[in-house]
C-alpha positions as CSV (number, residue, x, y, z in Angstrom):
1,M,95.2,82.2,117.4
2,E,98.2,82.0,115.1
3,R,100.8,82.6,117.8
4,F,99.7,79.5,119.7
5,K,99.6,77.1,116.7
6,E,103.2,76.0,117.3
7,H,102.5,75.4,121.0
8,F,99.6,73.0,120.1
9,K,101.8,71.2,117.7
10,R,104.6,70.8,120.2
11,L,102.2,69.6,122.9
12,R,100.5,67.2,120.4
13,I,97.1,68.3,121.5
14,Y,94.1,68.6,119.2
15,T,91.1,69.6,121.4
16,L,90.4,72.1,124.1
17,L,89.9,69.2,126.5
18,D,93.3,67.8,125.6
19,L,94.7,71.2,126.9
20,A,92.4,71.2,129.9
21,L,93.7,67.7,130.9
22,L,97.3,69.0,131.0
23,V,96.8,69.9,134.6
24,P,99.6,71.4,136.7
25,S,102.1,68.9,138.2
26,S,102.5,71.1,141.3
27,Y,101.9,74.6,142.6
28,D,104.0,77.4,144.2
29,D,101.7,78.5,147.0
30,T,102.5,81.7,148.8
31,T,99.3,81.9,150.7
32,L,100.1,83.0,154.3
33,S,99.8,80.1,156.7
34,S,96.9,80.2,159.2
35,D,98.6,77.8,161.6
36,L,102.0,76.3,162.4
37,K,102.4,72.6,161.7
38,A,105.8,70.8,161.9
39,G,106.8,68.9,158.8
40,S,104.9,71.1,156.4
41,T,105.9,74.0,154.1
42,H,104.8,77.4,155.4
43,T,104.6,80.9,154.2
44,L,105.0,83.4,157.1
45,E,105.3,87.1,157.8
46,A,108.5,87.5,159.8
47,K,110.6,90.3,161.3
48,V,114.4,89.8,161.7
49,V,115.3,90.1,165.4
50,D,119.0,89.4,165.1
51,A,121.5,87.7,162.9
52,E,125.0,86.3,163.8
53,T,127.7,84.4,162.1
54,K,128.9,81.1,163.6
55,G,131.6,79.0,161.9
56,G,130.8,80.5,158.4
57,K,127.1,80.0,158.9
58,L,124.5,82.6,159.5
59,L,122.0,82.1,162.3
60,V,118.9,84.4,162.0
61,R,116.2,84.8,164.6
62,F,112.7,85.9,163.4
63,Y,109.7,87.1,165.2
64,L,106.3,85.9,163.8
65,P,103.8,88.7,164.6
66,R,100.7,86.7,163.6
67,F,101.6,83.8,166.0
68,R,103.5,85.9,168.6
69,T,106.4,83.4,168.7
70,H,110.0,83.2,167.5
71,L,111.6,81.1,164.7
72,S,115.3,80.4,164.1
73,S,116.9,79.7,160.7
74,L,120.4,78.6,159.7
75,F,121.9,79.5,156.4
76,F,124.9,77.8,154.8
77,R,127.2,79.1,152.1
78,V,126.6,82.7,153.2
79,T,127.0,85.5,150.7
80,P,126.7,89.3,151.0
81,Y,123.1,89.0,149.9
82,H,122.2,87.1,153.1
83,Y,123.6,89.9,155.3
84,Q,121.6,92.4,153.4
85,A,118.4,90.4,153.1
86,F,118.4,89.4,156.8
87,A,119.5,92.6,158.4
88,P,118.0,93.1,161.9
89,G,114.7,95.0,161.8
90,K,113.8,93.9,158.3
91,E,110.2,92.7,157.7
92,L,109.9,89.8,155.2
93,I,107.8,87.1,153.9
94,I,109.6,83.8,154.2
95,Q,108.8,80.3,153.0
96,G,110.2,76.9,154.0
97,R,109.7,73.6,155.9
98,L,108.8,74.1,159.5
99,E,110.4,71.8,162.1
100,I,110.6,71.7,165.9
101,F,113.9,71.3,167.8
102,R,113.8,71.2,171.6
103,T,110.3,72.8,171.7
104,A,111.5,75.7,169.4
105,F,110.4,76.4,165.8
106,Q,113.1,76.1,163.2
107,M,113.1,76.6,159.4
108,S,116.3,75.7,157.5
109,Q,117.4,78.1,154.8
110,P,113.9,79.7,154.1
111,K,113.5,81.7,150.8
112,V,112.3,85.2,150.7
113,I,108.9,85.6,148.9
114,K,108.2,88.9,147.1
115,R,104.4,88.7,147.2
116,A,102.1,86.7,149.4
117,G,98.7,85.3,148.6
118,E,99.5,83.8,145.1
119,I,99.2,80.2,144.0
120,T,101.2,79.7,140.8
121,P,100.6,76.4,138.8
122,K,103.7,74.6,137.6
123,Y,103.4,72.5,134.4
124,K,105.7,69.7,133.2
125,T,105.5,70.0,129.4
126,V,107.8,70.7,126.4
127,L,106.8,74.4,126.7
128,K,108.3,76.9,129.1
129,E,106.3,77.6,132.2
130,E,105.1,81.0,131.2
131,E,104.3,79.8,127.6
132,M,102.1,77.1,129.1
133,R,100.4,79.5,131.5
134,D,99.7,81.9,128.6
135,L,98.1,79.1,126.6
136,V,95.9,78.1,129.5
137,R,94.9,81.8,130.2
138,E,94.0,82.2,126.5
139,Y,91.7,79.2,126.1
140,I,90.6,77.7,129.4
141,T,87.4,79.3,130.6
142,A,84.4,77.9,132.3
143,H,82.2,79.0,129.4
144,A,84.5,77.3,126.8
145,L,84.6,74.0,128.8
146,I,80.8,73.9,129.2
147,K,80.5,74.6,125.5
148,E,82.8,71.6,124.8
149,G,80.2,69.4,126.7
150,L,81.5,69.4,130.3
151,L,79.0,69.6,133.2
152,P,79.2,72.8,135.3
153,H,80.8,71.0,138.3
154,E,83.4,69.5,135.9
155,A,84.2,72.8,134.4
156,D,84.5,74.4,137.9
157,T,87.0,71.7,139.0
158,I,89.1,72.1,135.9
159,M,89.2,75.9,136.5
160,E,90.2,75.2,140.1
161,L,93.2,73.1,138.9
162,H,94.4,75.7,136.4
163,F,93.5,78.9,138.4
164,P,93.7,77.7,142.0
165,Q,92.4,79.8,144.9
166,D,92.7,77.2,147.7
167,I,95.2,74.3,147.6
168,G,93.0,72.5,150.1
169,R,90.4,72.0,147.5
170,I,92.8,70.3,145.2
171,Y,94.9,68.1,147.5
172,L,93.9,65.9,150.5
173,N,96.8,64.5,152.6
174,G,99.3,65.1,149.8
175,S,97.3,63.4,147.0
176,L,94.7,64.6,144.6
177,H,91.3,65.1,146.3
178,P,89.0,62.1,145.4
179,R,86.5,64.6,144.1
180,V,89.1,66.1,141.8
181,L,90.3,62.7,140.6
182,E,86.7,61.6,139.8
183,V,86.3,64.7,137.6
184,L,89.6,64.1,135.8
185,K,88.6,60.5,135.0
186,S,85.2,61.6,133.7
187,V,86.7,64.4,131.5
188,E,89.3,62.0,130.2
189,A,86.7,59.4,129.3
190,F,84.4,62.1,127.8
191,N,87.2,63.5,125.7
192,H,88.3,60.1,124.4
193,L,84.7,59.0,123.6
194,K,84.0,62.3,121.8
195,K,87.1,61.8,119.6
196,L,86.2,58.2,118.8
197,S,82.6,59.2,117.9
198,T,83.8,61.7,115.3
199,K,86.0,59.0,113.7
200,R,83.0,56.7,113.1
201,I,81.6,57.0,109.6
202,D,78.4,55.1,108.8
203,Y,77.2,54.2,105.3
204,P,73.9,52.9,104.0
205,A,73.8,49.2,103.5
206,T,73.7,47.4,100.1
207,A,70.7,45.4,101.3
208,S,68.4,44.8,104.3
209,L,69.0,41.1,105.5
210,N,66.0,39.4,107.2
211,G,66.5,35.6,106.6
212,D,64.4,33.4,108.9
213,I,66.7,31.5,111.4
214,S,64.0,29.5,113.2
215,E,64.7,26.2,111.2
216,F,68.4,26.6,111.9
217,V,68.0,27.2,115.6
218,G,65.3,24.6,116.0
219,N,67.4,21.8,114.5
220,L,70.5,22.5,116.7
221,P,71.3,19.5,119.0
222,F,71.6,21.9,121.9
223,T,70.0,25.1,123.2
224,L,71.8,28.4,122.6
225,T,72.9,30.2,125.7
226,P,71.1,33.4,126.7
227,E,74.2,35.4,125.7
228,Q,74.4,33.7,122.3
229,Q,70.7,34.5,121.8
230,K,71.1,38.1,122.9
231,V,74.1,38.6,120.5
232,I,72.3,37.0,117.6
233,A,69.4,39.3,118.2
234,E,71.8,42.3,118.2
235,V,73.4,41.1,114.9
236,R,70.0,40.5,113.3
237,A,68.8,44.0,114.2
238,D,72.0,45.4,112.6
239,L,71.6,43.4,109.4
240,A,67.9,44.3,109.0
241,R,68.8,48.0,108.5
242,D,69.4,49.3,105.1
243,D,70.1,52.9,106.3
244,R,73.3,51.8,108.1
245,A,75.7,49.0,107.2
246,A,76.5,46.8,110.2
247,K,79.9,47.3,111.8
248,R,80.0,45.1,114.8
249,M,82.7,43.3,116.8
250,I,81.7,40.1,118.6
251,V,84.1,39.4,121.4
252,G,83.8,35.9,122.9
253,D,85.9,34.0,125.3
254,V,87.6,30.7,124.2
255,G,84.9,28.1,123.5
256,S,82.0,30.6,124.1
257,G,80.2,29.5,120.9
258,K,81.0,32.3,118.5
259,T,80.6,29.9,115.6
260,M,76.9,29.7,116.2
261,V,76.7,33.5,115.9
262,I,78.5,33.3,112.6
263,L,76.1,30.6,111.2
264,A,73.0,32.5,112.5
265,A,74.3,35.6,110.7
266,A,74.9,33.6,107.5
267,V,71.3,32.3,107.6
268,T,70.0,35.8,108.3
269,A,71.7,37.0,105.1
270,L,69.7,34.6,102.9
271,P,68.9,34.8,100.1
272,H,71.9,37.0,99.9
273,R,75.4,35.6,100.1
274,A,77.8,35.8,103.1
275,I,81.6,35.4,103.2
276,L,83.7,34.5,106.2
277,M,87.4,34.9,106.2
278,A,89.6,33.2,108.9
279,P,93.3,33.7,109.5
280,T,94.3,30.0,109.3
281,S,93.3,26.9,107.3
282,L,92.6,25.1,110.5
283,L,90.1,27.7,111.7
284,A,88.5,27.9,108.2
285,L,88.2,24.1,108.1
286,Q,86.7,23.9,111.6
287,I,84.0,26.5,110.8
288,Y,83.3,24.8,107.5
289,E,82.8,21.4,109.2
290,E,80.5,23.1,111.8
291,A,78.5,24.8,109.0
292,L,78.0,21.4,107.2
293,K,76.9,19.8,110.4
294,H,74.4,22.5,111.6
295,L,73.1,24.6,108.7
296,P,69.9,23.6,107.0
297,A,70.5,21.3,104.0
298,H,69.3,23.8,101.5
299,V,72.1,26.3,102.4
300,K,75.1,25.8,100.0
301,V,78.5,26.1,101.7
302,A,81.9,26.3,100.0
303,L,85.4,26.3,101.4
304,V,88.3,28.3,99.7
305,M,91.9,27.7,100.8
306,Q,95.3,27.6,99.1
307,S,95.7,23.9,99.9
308,R,92.2,22.7,99.2
309,S,88.7,23.9,98.3
310,E,85.3,22.3,98.7
311,G,82.0,23.1,96.8
312,D,81.4,25.7,94.1
313,Y,82.1,29.1,95.7
314,R,80.4,30.9,92.7
315,E,77.1,29.3,93.7
316,A,77.4,29.1,97.5
317,D,75.3,30.9,100.0
318,L,78.1,30.9,102.5
319,I,81.8,31.0,101.4
320,I,84.3,30.2,104.1
321,G,88.0,30.7,103.4
322,T,91.4,32.0,104.3
323,H,93.2,35.0,102.8
324,A,93.1,32.9,99.6
325,L,89.7,34.6,99.1
326,L,91.5,37.8,98.4
327,Y,93.1,36.3,95.3
328,K,89.9,35.1,93.6
329,D,89.1,37.2,90.6
330,D,85.7,35.7,90.2
331,L,84.6,35.9,93.8
332,P,80.8,36.6,93.6
333,P,79.2,39.6,95.3
334,A,78.2,39.3,99.0
335,S,75.9,41.4,101.3
336,L,77.6,40.2,104.5
337,V,81.3,39.9,105.1
338,M,82.6,38.3,108.4
339,I,86.2,38.3,109.6
340,D,87.4,35.9,112.3
341,E,90.3,37.1,114.3
342,Q,90.6,40.2,112.1
343,H,93.7,41.6,114.0
344,R,95.7,38.6,112.8
345,F,95.8,39.7,109.2
346,G,98.7,41.9,107.9
347,T,98.3,45.5,106.8
348,K,98.4,44.6,103.1
349,Q,95.8,41.8,103.6
350,R,93.6,44.3,105.6
351,Q,93.7,46.8,102.7
352,M,92.8,44.0,100.2
353,L,90.0,42.9,102.6
354,E,88.7,46.5,102.7
355,A,88.5,46.4,98.9
356,L,86.8,43.0,99.0
357,V,84.3,44.3,101.6
358,N,83.2,47.2,99.5
359,A,83.8,45.9,96.0
360,E,80.1,45.9,95.3
361,S,79.3,49.2,96.9
362,D,76.9,51.3,94.9
363,N,76.3,55.0,95.4
364,G,78.3,55.0,98.6
365,K,76.6,51.9,100.0
366,R,78.6,49.3,101.9
367,V,78.1,45.7,102.7
368,H,77.4,44.6,106.3
369,Q,80.5,43.7,108.2
370,L,80.9,41.6,111.4
371,Q,84.2,40.9,113.1
372,F,84.9,38.2,115.7
373,S,87.6,37.9,118.3
374,A,88.5,35.4,120.9
375,T,90.6,37.9,122.8
376,P,88.4,39.1,125.8
377,I,88.8,42.7,126.7
378,P,87.8,44.5,130.0
379,R,84.2,45.5,129.9
380,T,85.2,49.2,130.4
381,Q,87.4,49.0,127.3
382,A,84.5,47.5,125.3
383,M,82.3,50.4,126.5
384,M,84.9,52.9,125.4
385,N,85.4,51.4,122.0
386,A,81.6,51.2,121.4
387,A,82.0,54.8,120.1
388,L,83.9,53.5,117.1
389,I,82.3,50.2,116.5
390,D,79.3,48.3,117.9
391,I,80.4,45.7,120.4
392,S,78.8,42.5,121.7
393,L,80.4,40.4,124.4
394,I,79.9,36.7,125.0
395,T,81.3,36.2,128.5
396,K,80.1,32.7,129.3
397,T,80.7,29.3,127.7
398,P,77.9,26.9,126.7
399,F,79.0,24.4,129.3
400,E,81.0,24.9,132.5
401,K,84.7,24.1,131.9
402,S,86.4,22.1,134.6
403,I,90.1,23.3,134.4
404,E,92.4,23.3,137.4
405,T,95.4,25.6,137.0
406,K,98.6,24.9,139.0
407,V,101.9,26.8,139.3
408,I,104.7,24.3,139.4
409,G,108.5,24.2,139.4
410,K,111.3,21.6,138.9
411,Q,110.5,19.8,142.2
412,D,107.0,19.0,140.8
413,F,108.2,17.3,137.6
414,P,108.0,13.6,138.8
415,A,104.3,14.1,139.8
416,L,103.7,15.9,136.5
417,L,105.1,12.9,134.6
418,G,102.8,10.6,136.5
419,H,99.8,12.7,135.7
420,I,100.7,12.7,132.0
421,R,100.9,8.9,131.9
422,E,97.4,8.7,133.6
423,E,95.8,11.0,131.0
424,I,97.3,9.1,128.0
425,A,96.1,5.8,129.6
426,A,92.6,7.3,129.7
427,D,92.8,8.0,125.9
428,H,93.3,11.8,126.5
429,Q,95.9,14.0,124.9
430,V,98.7,16.2,126.4
431,L,100.1,19.5,125.1
432,I,103.5,20.9,126.1
433,I,104.3,24.5,125.2
434,Y,107.9,25.5,124.9
435,P,109.0,29.2,125.0
436,L,111.3,28.8,121.9
437,V,112.2,26.4,119.1
438,E,116.0,26.2,119.5
439,E,118.5,26.6,122.4
440,S,119.1,30.2,123.7
441,E,121.7,31.5,126.1
442,T,119.3,34.3,127.3
443,I,116.3,32.1,128.2
444,P,116.8,29.7,131.1
445,Y,114.4,27.0,129.8
446,Q,114.8,24.0,127.5
447,S,113.8,24.7,123.9
448,L,111.5,22.6,121.8
449,Q,114.4,20.8,120.0
450,E,116.2,20.2,123.3
451,G,113.1,18.7,125.0
452,R,111.7,16.5,122.2
453,T,114.3,13.7,122.7
454,F,113.2,13.2,126.4
455,W,109.5,12.8,125.4
456,E,110.1,10.7,122.3
457,E,112.2,8.2,124.2
458,R,109.5,7.7,126.9
459,F,106.3,8.0,125.0
460,E,104.8,6.9,121.7
461,R,102.8,9.1,119.2
462,V,104.7,12.3,120.1
463,Y,104.1,15.1,117.6
464,V,106.2,18.3,117.2
465,T,105.4,21.6,115.5
466,H,106.1,25.3,115.7
467,G,105.4,28.7,114.0
468,K,107.9,28.3,111.2
469,D,106.9,24.7,110.4
470,R,105.2,24.7,107.0
471,Q,103.5,21.4,107.8
472,K,102.1,22.6,111.1
473,E,98.5,22.5,110.1
474,D,98.8,18.9,108.8
475,I,100.6,17.9,111.9
476,L,97.9,19.4,114.1
477,L,95.2,17.6,112.2
478,E,97.1,14.3,112.4
479,F,97.8,14.8,116.1
480,R,94.0,15.4,116.7
481,E,93.2,12.0,115.3
482,R,96.2,9.8,116.4
483,G,98.5,11.6,118.8
484,D,99.2,11.4,122.6
485,I,101.6,14.3,123.2
486,L,102.0,17.4,121.2
487,L,105.2,19.5,121.7
488,A,104.7,23.0,120.3
489,T,105.3,26.7,120.7
490,T,102.5,29.2,121.0
491,V,101.5,28.4,117.4
492,V,98.4,26.6,119.0
493,E,97.3,29.7,120.9
494,V,94.4,30.2,118.5
495,G,93.6,27.3,116.2
496,I,92.4,23.7,116.1
497,S,89.9,22.3,118.5
498,L,91.3,19.2,120.3
499,P,88.3,17.5,122.0
500,R,90.5,14.9,123.8
501,L,93.1,17.4,125.1
502,T,92.9,17.5,129.0
503,L,96.4,18.5,130.1
504,I,98.6,21.4,129.1
505,V,102.1,22.3,130.4
506,I,103.3,25.9,129.7
507,V,107.1,26.1,130.1
508,G,108.4,29.5,131.3
509,A,104.8,30.7,131.9
510,E,106.0,33.9,133.5
511,R,107.3,35.1,130.1
512,L,103.9,35.2,128.5
513,G,101.1,37.7,128.8
514,L,98.0,36.6,130.7
515,S,95.8,36.8,127.6
516,T,98.2,34.4,125.8
517,L,98.2,32.1,128.8
518,H,94.4,32.2,128.8
519,Q,94.2,31.4,125.0
520,L,96.6,28.4,125.6
521,R,94.7,27.2,128.6
522,G,91.5,27.4,126.4
523,R,92.9,24.5,124.3
524,V,92.0,22.0,127.1
525,G,88.6,20.9,128.3
526,R,86.8,22.0,125.2
527,L,83.9,19.5,125.8
528,G,83.8,19.8,129.5
529,L,86.3,17.0,130.4
530,E,88.1,17.6,133.7
531,S,91.4,19.2,132.7
532,T,94.6,20.6,134.1
533,C,96.8,23.6,133.1
534,Y,100.3,23.5,134.6
535,L,102.3,26.8,134.6
536,F,105.9,25.7,134.8
537,T,108.3,28.4,136.1
538,H,111.7,28.8,137.7
539,Q,110.4,31.7,139.8
540,N,110.1,31.0,143.5
541,S,107.0,33.2,143.7
542,S,104.8,34.8,141.0
543,P,101.7,36.7,142.3
544,R,100.7,37.3,138.7
545,L,100.6,33.6,137.8
546,E,98.9,32.8,141.2
547,E,96.2,35.4,140.5
548,F,95.7,34.0,136.9
549,A,95.3,30.5,138.3
550,K,92.3,31.6,140.4
551,T,90.0,32.4,137.5
552,T,89.1,31.0,134.1
553,N,86.9,33.9,133.0
554,G,88.7,35.7,130.1
555,F,87.1,39.1,130.8
556,D,88.3,39.0,134.4
557,I,91.7,38.0,133.1
558,A,91.8,40.9,130.7
559,T,91.2,43.2,133.6
560,L,93.9,41.4,135.6
561,D,96.2,41.8,132.7
562,L,95.7,45.6,132.9
563,K,96.4,45.5,136.6
564,F,99.8,43.9,136.1
565,R,100.7,45.6,132.8
566,E,99.3,49.0,133.7
567,S,98.1,49.6,130.2
568,G,97.0,47.4,127.4
569,D,97.5,46.4,123.9
570,I,94.0,45.1,124.3
571,L,92.8,44.4,120.8
572,D,94.3,45.3,117.5
573,G,92.4,45.9,114.3
574,T,89.4,48.2,114.1
575,I,89.5,48.8,117.8
576,Q,92.2,51.1,119.1
577,S,95.0,49.3,120.9
578,G,97.3,50.4,123.7
579,Q,95.3,53.5,124.6
580,K,97.0,54.8,127.7
581,F,95.0,57.0,130.1
582,R,96.5,59.1,132.8
583,W,93.6,59.1,135.2
584,L,91.1,56.5,134.0
585,D,91.5,52.9,135.0
586,M,90.1,50.4,132.5
587,G,89.9,47.8,135.2
588,T,87.9,49.7,137.8
589,D,86.2,52.7,136.3
590,E,83.3,51.0,134.4
591,D,80.7,53.1,136.3
592,I,82.3,56.3,135.2
593,V,82.5,55.3,131.5
594,E,78.9,54.1,131.7
595,R,77.8,57.6,132.9
596,V,79.8,59.5,130.3
597,K,78.7,57.3,127.4
598,G,75.2,58.6,127.5
599,R,76.4,62.2,127.3
600,V,78.3,61.5,124.1
601,G,75.4,59.6,122.6
602,V,77.1,56.3,122.0
């Protein structure tokens, strides 16, 4: 209705279920009490027996006919109203907190209730109480809720919350009844999934891709993990369709073997062309090297970067590149576009990428699109986002990593120094992450520039780089081949593979998010070598770091991150980030989301 349009706008709600989920924050309950319990608020029928003034205070004695007992009340700041309201003989309904003093019932300053037997919901919103109640009365009905897709018992529970008959069905021991909380979580999940499903728009594909991957898989010097095989099968099923262009996100932990999925997809695309765009030259170069090593000889591969290019991209079956791809006027058409770490591209680059992806669209057709991310997300989050984009998870690594994580402080530094010397003597490499490049008065840790002298005086082959270093990629490549110690900032969070890296020290570890710590820790032990991650902190105790040290599974850590941050900027890009739920817990409510998913049809 027209008169409620402004209300919806002010509340920022868009669906009936948005309104339904704005449940009352509390209730004014004037239901007459059926028993007397000290420490609780009661609504009672009472008759004034007598009233007397003592030292400016009014002492009133009531008789409670339903319970055949007496109750005394003391009023402060007495006004003429009190003498009138509590005149002897008056019959009233009073409400207040009941206490016992020396075996007698007392109620300090009770208020007089005009009508008993009403439960009035109280809302904390930008609207006035009565405006909000009008809105709810106008739109919230059991029929309307069921029409929106709620199950009958969910609709009944929502009605109980907005039009309560019995507070005992809403609260249990002062908190929301578990039955009510379960319904609110389900409705919140249902509402969110329903919204996401309407945002998804599918287009027919420019081509059906069915290239044979048996030669590629058969020639690999290792066996693909069951998860890799499962994800490749999901990707191939997507690419084989011509009625719907693939739109899938593959989320894999650090070192989980996502590159093999990329290469399998490229072979599936044959004889059509595939393009892969990576956020850094290092990542593009690494994938290019893997492609040359593992793809069948007849597959032509080209590399396109600002600094260097390899092969003829106009003739290639697989083009691998950085954002330099976006500036090639003669980039040939492709039927499959893959983006590695898509969320790391800027807004302008994403828009250009969107144009690149669909440049060859014909009659509304789109190319197949795959995105890859090394940022694990809670399984529940993945299930929620499946309404917007198809999601595959790779939760295990091809080989078991052996990484010990230790939380250390200043007192542990001599032992750390000894361990570093041992690793270098074994021809292994060491990475030390500093929280900032230059000295800061606000951060109580050494900076990169302050610390480098210490290491350069005591060790040979020490390399230094950071985010603003224009030579960082060259330095990382040189360190991989010749270095012993690399001093850096979080610039190496996602990037070059360092096979000989077995020890990482993260200075001021408590300042970083758990997902960042996990990405950094993932730099060591890439080939299964026994490795150590030291979390250096000035804090005497850090439960968050201690919990992090107990697991190396990125998906468990993503859930742990939610626990400590309470909400998550989980994953940028196509997937919604930072979605905050009032009732639903992304860490623990996987079973609820699983049940709701089927109802939405995602």
